[in-house]
FILUMMAR-376980 format. One record per residue (C-alpha): residue in three letters; x, y, z. Coordinates in pm, whole numbers, padded with zeros to 5 digits, always signed. Layout:
N
ALAXYZ;...
END
This chain:
467
MET+04809+06981+08336;SER+04461+07231+08254;LEU+04477+07486+08036;THR+04476+07814+08263;PHE+04429+08189+08220;PHE+04447+08486+08500;ASN+04112+08647+08431;THR+04143+09018+08502;MET+03745+09032+08610;ASN+03859+08778+08909;ARG+04230+08915+08936;GLN+04323+08510+08958;LYS+04423+08265+08779;GLU+04083+07998+08653;GLU+04093+07664+08444;PHE+03963+07760+08140;LYS+03632+07576+08100;PRO+03449+07676+07727;LEU+03168+07690+07656;LYS+03162+07443+07399;SER+03417+07252+07171;LYS+03486+07573+06946;VAL+03618+07848+07173;GLY+03474+08177+07053;LEU+03773+08459+07146;TYR+03702+08844+07053;THR+04040+09055+07030;CYS+04054+09403+06984;GLY+04161+09514+06661;PRO+04347+09819+06474;THR+04174+10136+06473;VAL+04306+10175+06088;TYR+04380+10577+06118;ASN+04760+10544+06061;TYR+04999+10270+06010;ALA+04986+09975+06363;HIS+05322+10051+06527;ILE+05506+09786+06741;GLY+05288+09872+07044;ASN+04970+09750+06908;PHE+05167+09450+06758;ARG+05266+09333+07080;ALA+04889+09294+07134;TYR+04824+09147+06833;MET+05118+08896+06915;PHE+04981+08787+07255;GLU+04646+08746+07078;ASP+04800+08525+06823;PHE+04994+08326+07097;LEU+04703+08296+07277;ARG+04502+08134+07009;ARG+04809+07919+06871;VAL+04780+07805+07283;ILE+04439+07705+07267;GLN+04492+07479+06932;TYR+04751+07335+07092;TYR+04522+07222+07369;GLY+04302+07050+07136;TYR+04043+07317+07101;GLU+03914+07509+06772;VAL+03870+07859+06786;GLU+03644+08116+06616;GLN+03824+08466+06673;VAL+03698+08779+06581;MET+03924+09056+06545;ASN+03722+09390+06441;LEU+03840+09666+06248;THR+03760+10070+06410;ASP+03691+10219+06081;VAL+03467+10492+06243;ASP+03571+10723+06535;ASP+03684+11011+06632;LYS+04076+10935+06484;THR+03948+10766+06169;ILE+03710+11099+06088;LYS+03958+11336+06153;GLY+04235+11175+05980;SER+03997+11150+05649;GLN+03930+11511+05676;GLN+04289+11641+05694;ALA+04392+11395+05407;LYS+04047+11543+05197;LEU+03947+11149+05147;PRO+03584+11018+05203;LEU+03651+10731+05532;ASN+03609+10446+05307;ASP+03905+10566+05098;TYR+04089+10687+05371;THR+04098+10364+05600;ALA+04134+10119+05328;LYS+04501+10189+05305;TYR+04556+10114+05633;LYS+04335+09803+05665;LYS+04538+09707+05348;ALA+04867+09773+05554;PHE+04743+09606+05849;PHE+04687+09264+05671;GLU+05038+09286+05504;ASP+05178+09318+05825;LEU+05014+09043+05998;GLU+05121+08781+05718;VAL+05476+08951+05759;LEU+05426+08886+06104;ARG+05312+08510+06037;ILE+05036+08603+06309;GLU+04751+08372+06185;LYS+04411+08433+06095;ALA+04107+08503+06249;GLU+03776+08348+06114;HIS+03646+08689+06143;TYR+03726+09085+06037;PRO+03436+09286+06069;ALA+03443+09657+06005;ALA+03264+09884+06199;THR+03103+10065+05925;ALA+02933+09726+05782;HIS+02744+09687+06130;ILE+02573+10003+06181;ALA+02226+09803+06166;GLU+02337+09603+06450;MET+02476+09838+06680;ILE+02127+10086+06641;ASP+01934+09728+06710;ILE+02136+09723+07089;ILE+02080+10085+07129;GLN+01689+10069+07042;VAL+01675+09778+07326;LEU+01869+09960+07592;LEU+01635+10291+07501;ASP+01352+10030+07536;LYS+01436+09897+07824;GLY+01515+10283+08001;ILE+01894+10234+08058;ALA+01972+10459+07764;TYR+01839+10826+07693;GLN+01863+11070+07448;ALA+02001+11421+07490;GLU+01873+11738+07402;ASP+02134+11701+07085;ASN+01990+11386+06991;SER+02264+11208+07052;ILE+02182+10894+07299;TYR+02383+10790+07596;PHE+02429+10463+07794;SER+02277+10612+08192;ILE+02579+10409+08394;SER+02337+10438+08694;LYS+02107+10213+08548;PHE+02378+09937+08554;PRO+02457+09882+08896;ASP+02776+09638+08858;TYR+02935+09954+08641;GLY+03299+09963+08736;LYS+03334+09554+08812;LEU+03618+09506+08568;ALA+03837+09830+08661;LYS+03740+09773+09001;ILE+03586+10174+09006;ASP+03413+10275+09348;MET+03107+10431+09229;GLU+02991+10530+09569;ASN+03178+10886+09535;GLN+03111+10929+09143;ARG+02929+11221+09018;ALA+02607+11152+08837;GLY+02467+11264+08542;VAL+02815+11374+08353;ARG+02794+11305+07985;ILE+03126+11255+07783;ASN+03083+11253+07408;ALA+03399+11171+07325;ASP+03536+10800+07218;GLU+03826+10800+07435;TYR+03887+10937+07750;GLU+04029+11024+08090;LYS+04109+10687+08291;ASP+03937+10895+08592;SER+03589+11000+08374;VAL+03324+10761+08501;ALA+03038+10898+08316;ASP+02717+10825+08089;PHE+02866+10779+07726;ALA+02777+10828+07421;LEU+02632+10512+07230;TRP+02517+10730+06896;LYS+02659+11042+06817;ALA+02425+11309+06642;TRP+02538+11474+06334;GLU+02794+11742+06361;GLU+02946+11945+06098;LYS+03283+11848+06202;ASP+03155+11522+06091;GLY+03130+11589+05730;ASP+02990+11309+05525;VAL+03036+11039+05787;ILE+02691+11020+05839;TRP+02410+10757+05918;ASP+02011+10722+05955;SER+01860+10625+06280;PRO+01540+10636+06415;TRP+01675+10966+06621;GLY+01828+11117+06344;LYS+02138+11137+06122;GLY+02456+11071+06338;ARG+02666+10774+06373;PRO+02789+10519+06615;GLY+03013+10594+06963;TRP+03317+10345+06966;HIS+03222+10139+07254;ILE+02920+09993+07078;GLU+03052+09885+06779;CYS+03247+09608+06966;SER+02961+09465+07182;ALA+02755+09470+06818;MET+03018+09233+06622;SER+03081+09010+06909;MET+02727+08950+06968;LYS+02706+08895+06570;TYR+02952+08606+06543;LEU+03015+08507+06878;GLY+02670+08500+07050;LYS+02523+08683+07373;THR+02783+08535+07595;PHE+03128+08372+07482;ASP+03474+08241+07620;ILE+03745+08493+07589;HIS+03762+08873+07521;THR+04184+08991+07499;GLY+04329+09367+07472;GLY+04562+09601+07586;ILE+04570+09703+07971;ASP+04486+10053+07856;ASN+04115+09894+07701;MET+04004+09803+08045;PHE+03876+10117+08107;PRO+03647+10265+07976;HIS+03625+10087+07645;HIS+03580+09701+07814;GLU+03401+09841+08116;ASP+03153+10022+07866;GLU+03110+09667+07661;ILE+03034+09485+07954;ALA+02750+09775+08058;GLN+02585+09773+07757;SER+02591+09419+07632;GLU+02470+09282+07987;SER+02196+09545+08028;ALA+02086+09454+07670;ASN+02115+09122+07655;GLY+02041+08982+08091;CYS+02313+08776+08056;LYS+02714+08773+08129;PHE+02881+08913+07850;VAL+03240+08711+07868;ASN+03382+08457+08107;TYR+03772+08517+08085;TRP+03882+08860+08029;LEU+04286+08860+07919;HIS+04446+09192+07913;CYS+04840+09280+07821;ALA+05077+09530+07926;HIS+05199+09834+07721;LEU+05527+09796+07503;ILE+05785+10032+07653;VAL+06112+10135+07384;ASN+06438+10162+07593;GLY+06265+10195+07916;GLU+06060+10485+07839;LYS+05704+10517+07679;MET+05695+10528+07309;SER+05611+10811+07109;LYS+05704+11017+06823;SER+05855+11340+07038;ALA+06107+11062+07193;ASN+06227+10964+06862;ASN+06160+10624+06981;PHE+05840+10507+06764;PHE+05854+10217+06519;THR+05598+10043+06249;LEU+05717+09724+06161;ARG+05805+09847+05842;ASP+06047+10067+06003;LEU+06224+09766+06183;LEU+06264+09565+05870;ASP+06376+09891+05668;LYS+06649+09844+05950;GLY+06736+09501+05848;TYR+06544+09279+06099;ASN+06334+08981+05978;ASP+05987+08839+06080;ARG+06105+08557+06300;GLU+06357+08779+06491;LEU+06038+09013+06549;ARG+05863+08754+06646;PHE+06101+08621+06870;VAL+06123+08943+07057;LEU+05747+09020+07091;LEU+05638+08681+07222;SER+05955+08689+07469;THR+05780+08853+07762;HIS+05493+08725+07926;TYR+05183+08951+07849;ARG+05099+09041+08182;LYS+05447+09211+08217;LYS+05568+09538+08046;LEU+05794+09449+07739;ASN+06109+09671+07697;PHE+06172+09675+07343;THR+06525+09721+07281;PHE+06759+09633+06950;ASP+07002+09485+07160;GLY+06716+09215+07226;LEU+06674+09214+06863;ASP+07067+09129+06801;GLN+07010+08864+07072;ALA+06705+08736+06903;ARG+06904+08730+06588;LYS+07228+08532+06716;SER+06964+08289+06923;LEU+06824+08200+06601;SER+07110+08145+06460;ARG+07204+07906+06668;PHE+06888+07705+06607;LYS+06967+07700+06283;ASP+07293+07538+06336;PHE+07162+07317+06543;PHE+06903+07196+06285;LYS+07171+07161+06000;ARG+07404+06967+06291;LEU+07072+06706+06350;ASN+07046+06680+05934;GLU+07380+06576+05913;ILE+07397+06289+06152;SER+07401+05961+06012;ALA+07440+05714+06268;THR+07194+05417+06263;CYS+07252+05333+06631;ALA+07188+05471+06965;ASP+07018+05411+07270;GLU+06658+05559+07190;THR+06553+05546+07541;ILE+06778+05825+07615;ILE+06665+06040+07339;ASP+06288+05943+07408;SER+06347+06022+07757;ILE+06488+06390+07679;ILE+06248+06468+07403;SER+05923+06367+07648;ASP+06052+06578+07956;ALA+06102+06910+07726;MET+05719+06868+07566;LYS+05569+06784+07891;ASN+05766+07149+08039;PHE+05661+07320+07734;LYS+05281+07204+07757;ASP+05264+07262+08129;ALA+05435+07616+08094;ILE+05212+07775+07803;GLY+04923+07641+07960;ASP+04974+07815+08308;ASP+04860+08127+08161;LEU+05066+08145+07844;ASN+05413+08165+08030;ILE+05634+08215+07771;SER+05921+08191+07970;GLU+05955+07826+08087;GLY+05793+07790+07750;LEU+06123+07893+07618;ALA+06299+07752+07885;ALA+06179+07400+07756;ALA+06334+07473+07370;PHE+06653+07596+07470;ASN+06744+07321+07771;LEU+06631+07049+07455;GLN+06901+07194+07287;ASN+07167+07199+07514;ASP+07061+06799+07632;VAL+07078+06702+07258;ASN+07403+06855+07167;LYS+07561+06722+07446;LEU+07443+06402+07342;ILE+07612+06481+06954;GLU+07948+06587+07122;LYS+07985+06231+07274;ASN+07784+06048+06921;GLU+07523+05896+07136;ILE+07212+06005+06897;SER+07132+05830+06528;ASN+06983+05980+06222;LYS+06639+05851+06385;GLY+06674+06033+06670;ALA+06790+06351+06528;ASN+06440+06368+06313;LYS+06283+06290+06668;VAL+06445+06623+06780;LEU+06320+06819+06472;ASP+06001+06683+06488;ALA+06011+06830+06862;TYR+06072+07144+06715;LYS+05799+07166+06481;LYS+05567+07136+06773;PHE+05726+07380+06945;ASP+05667+07593+06632;LYS+05303+07522+06627;VAL+05310+07812+06921;PHE+05626+07979+06848;ASP+05619+07957+06452;PHE+06016+08134+06460;PHE+06222+07829+06437;ASP+06171+07733+06085;VAL+06310+07363+06120;ASP+06241+07275+05774;ASN+06438+07619+05627;SER+06763+07562+05801;ASP+06988+07578+05512;ASP+07054+07938+05334;GLU+07065+07965+04989;ILE+07413+08009+04878;PRO+07456+08260+04595;PRO+07691+08054+04269;ASN+07983+08303+04307;ILE+07995+08163+04701;LEU+07976+07825+04564;GLU+08265+07877+04307;LEU+08474+08015+04583;VAL+08401+07706+04820;GLU+08524+07495+04530;ALA+08838+07673+04491;ARG+08941+07633+04844;GLN+08862+07250+04814;ASP+09116+07238+04553;ALA+09346+07438+04708;ARG+09346+07222+05043;ALA+09379+06926+04812;LYS+09700+07046+04646;LYS+09838+07153+05044;ASP+09833+07538+04920;PHE+09722+07636+05263;ALA+09824+08008+05203;MET+09545+08016+04896;SER+09305+07818+05130;ASP+09329+08047+05426;LYS+09328+08353+05188;ILE+08967+08198+04998;ARG+08820+08161+05368;ASP+08903+08526+05428;ASN+08771+08663+05104;LEU+08392+08459+05198;GLN+08436+08551+05556;GLY+08451+08940+05419;GLN+08133+08862+05176;GLY+07933+08751+05481;TRP+08011+08348+05477;LEU+08179+08180+05744;ILE+08346+07818+05643;GLU+08364+07515+05886;ASP+08536+07188+05751;SER+08335+06869+05886;PRO+08384+06504+05821;LYS+08091+06574+05522;GLY+08285+06833+05382;PRO+08266+07219+05373;ARG+07976+07381+05588;LEU+07861+07759+05468;LYS+07705+07983+05753;LYS+07568+08297+05707;ILE+07708+08541+05943;
END
């Protein structure tokens, strides 16, 4: 099956045909004015999944994830903290990369910061001025004239006929129903403090939208394969990117647009006032781990709202624990003879179903179903002693392939680290069983359970499981 994506531009699934063997992927990164929250990480996890699926299908990826370190929010935050802009944003850049590592999000090839690409932004603005598509206002700010770009609104499907003309918007972010000329360059104001750069039109700073156009063009070229982001970025941000990029370059900006839906918490919009606002650090402090968080953040198709709940995290913990036990069982199989055609057929079907699913617009539900169905089918063979150690290793290898995309099974790390005092209790229990002192054996078993360890007796000896 070919790789297909739902292209937001055309509102339909399309076969993916990259421009070249290395796929150009631009993913909207963080505005580094605070710690990223789980709603942000829903988008970053979707982008990580997309990257991994593209690679699973045999392509190389050149990914750019921008860091917005100058805009209205970062300037306001730095002034409230009484810190220079770079010092203020450095803290949140560092935290962002730490969070990416915790969540096992693969590194992009480029993480350009807006403040390091002011010259490229000025160059594009000058081209737009020279073409008469941008103009200078009375305060020396530079605006993009949307009336000079007839295709404005084609991504968000905005009817431009009845829109007011000549209205200007200076803010980086504005209401969804505000269709107006937007700022490319903002003339310096007193409230900007020391956040200032020289330009041919006077001192000031770039608008938010021009940043992504400049950085994507520098690293991926004037036309590239895929641009992603949250659905809230579609308008005005992505619409404005298209307008300024295609006006400046005279060619198509992006071939495929992918947008992920919002994350909600317990069915409600996430907000601090509702006391349902969580950063990654908040969830780690509650005792959840990277694998459980990855599982939950990936478990819903990217174009559907993800309803985040703690019950969902607990279910993820149970599911991953069952897989951990499953991998242990496979590693303990010692039989050398079995009909390999049965296990080969089961694995082949699972791998085909998995690849077809993730290639069908990142169908995570069917992709996960392939992994769960394989587990069920193999468990039946284990119960009937119809799988050899060779077959077991083939199954383990299949889950390692799943993990090239999922990265939460941890097939090779299925054994818990057992503290010395727990091992001593296990040995004491074995001695008690050998002496047929079953009362002592049961007492030690209860002691182990009280310390968070479940002991199971198997033909190969006792097996410990962390509860």
